[in-house]
Structures are given as structure tokens and as C-alpha cells.
C-alpha positions in Angstrom: -71.5 -89.6 83.3 -68.3 -87.7 84.0 -68.2 -85.6 87.2 -68.0 -82.3 85.4 -71.1 -83.1 83.3 -72.9 -84.3 86.4 -72.1 -81.0 88.1 -73.4 -79.1 85.1 -76.6 -81.2 85.1 -77.2 -80.5 88.8 -76.6 -76.8 88.3 -78.8 -76.6 85.3 -81.7 -78.4 86.9 -81.5 -77.1 90.4 -80.1 -73.6 89.9 -79.8 -71.7 93.2 -82.1 -74.1 95.1 -79.7 -74.1 98.0 -79.9 -70.4 98.3 -83.7 -70.6 98.5 -83.4 -73.3 101.1 -81.1 -71.2 103.2 -83.3 -68.1 103.0 -86.3 -70.2 104.0 -84.4 -71.9 106.8 -83.4 -68.4 108.2 -87.1 -67.3 108.1 -88.1 -70.5 110.0 -85.4 -69.9 112.6 -86.5 -66.3 113.3 -90.1 -67.5 113.5 -89.1 -70.1 116.1 -87.3 -67.4 118.1 -90.3 -65.2 118.0 -92.5 -68.1 119.2 -90.1 -68.8 122.1 -90.0 -65.2 123.1 -93.7 -64.4 122.9 -95.4 -67.8 123.1 -98.1 -69.0 123.5 -99.7 -65.9 121.9 -97.6 -64.2 119.3 -98.4 -60.5 118.8 -97.0 -60.0 115.3 -94.9 -61.7 112.7 -95.2 -59.3 109.8 -91.9 -57.6 110.7 -90.2 -60.9 110.3 -91.6 -61.4 106.8 -90.6 -57.9 105.8 -87.0 -58.6 106.9 -87.1 -61.9 105.1 -88.3 -60.2 101.9 -85.0 -58.4 101.6 -83.3 -61.8 101.4 -86.0 -63.3 99.1 -85.6 -60.4 96.6 -82.2 -61.8 95.7 -82.8 -65.5 95.6 -86.3 -65.9 94.2 -85.9 -63.8 91.0 -82.8 -65.8 90.1 -84.6 -69.1 90.7 -87.7 -68.1 88.7 -85.6 -66.7 85.9 -83.7 -70.0 85.8 -86.9 -72.2 85.5 -87.0 -72.3 81.7 -83.4 -73.6 81.6 -84.2 -76.1 84.3 -87.2 -77.4 82.5 -85.4 -77.6 79.2 -82.4 -79.5 80.6 -84.7 -81.8 82.5 -86.7 -82.7 79.4 -83.5 -83.2 77.3 -82.0 -85.4 80.0 -85.2 -87.5 80.3 -85.3 -88.0 76.6 -81.6 -88.9 76.1 -80.6 -90.6 79.3 -82.4 -93.8 80.2 -80.5 -94.2 83.4 -81.6 -90.8 84.6 -85.2 -91.5 83.6 -85.1 -94.8 85.4 -83.6 -93.2 88.5 -86.6 -90.8 88.6 -89.2 -93.5 87.9 -88.1 -96.1 90.5 -84.5 -95.8 91.7 -84.7 -93.1 94.3 -88.4 -92.7 94.8 -89.6 -96.3 94.8 -92.7 -95.3 92.8 -93.5 -94.6 89.2 -94.0 -91.0 88.2 -96.4 -89.7 85.5 -94.0 -87.9 83.1 -96.9 -86.3 81.2 -96.8 -83.5 83.7 -93.4 -81.8 83.7 -94.4 -79.9 86.8 -94.7 -83.1 88.8 -91.2 -84.1 87.7 -89.8 -80.8 88.6 -91.4 -80.9 92.0 -89.9 -84.4 92.5 -86.5 -83.1 91.6 -87.1 -80.2 94.1 -87.7 -82.7 96.8 -84.6 -84.6 95.9 -82.6 -81.4 96.2 -83.7 -81.1 99.8 -81.4 -83.9 100.6 -77.9 -84.8 99.3 -78.7 -84.3 95.6 -75.2 -85.0 94.4 -75.0 -88.4 96.1 -78.4 -89.5 94.8 -77.6 -88.5 91.2 -74.0 -89.8 91.3 -75.3 -93.2 92.5 -77.7 -93.4 89.5 -75.6 -91.9 86.7 -72.1 -93.2 87.3 
């Protein structure tokens, strides 16, 4: 698969997953800071979630709005690209997946996105 097509595939399937990861990482960091400042008994965390909601309101609607595109592209790629299907079944995961549940496949792809998604997909699809 040519690099530009691979980049399009990654963008279509994962959308703004890295933005979500960053907003969640930031929330985790401020939670750790609060824990260090107030531990062992933390008085409140609601203010941290209210602050995080301002970041979430940009990233999550984009992600949710992109889900139909992601699911469609994933289904198309699974049907037309045997190497990609094999990659998901055994190559990267080391286990077989039940492809009757698209949500399971999407969750698996989400977990791949937590690492170096480009390297994993490039290895399989080149």
C-alpha cells in the first residue's frame, strides 16, 4: 500500500484519536497533581473535571461525528484487503478476533492506536 493511501487509511479509521489521547492524558496529569497536593484524602475533583470538559467539548464531538466514516472504512478495508484482515486477526494481536462484532474490531483498532499505529500498519500493509 502506498504511503499516501496508508496515511488516508489511518486518518479515516482513527480520526482524531490522538487529540482524545492528549485530552485524557492532561486530565490524568492534573488528577495526579491534585493527589500529590492533597493526598491521602482528596477533598474534591469536580473542578478538575469541569476544566477538562472545556477540552473534551472540542475533541469528543469530532471523534463521535467521525465514527460512521471510521466504521465504513474499516469494513471496506477488511473486505478488500486480506493482508489488513490477517494483520488484525493474528499479526499484531497474536489472537483471533471475532469479526461478527464490528465494535470489537473497532475497540481493537483503538488499542492499536494507543501505540505507534503507523509502524504497526506499515509493517503489515507494505
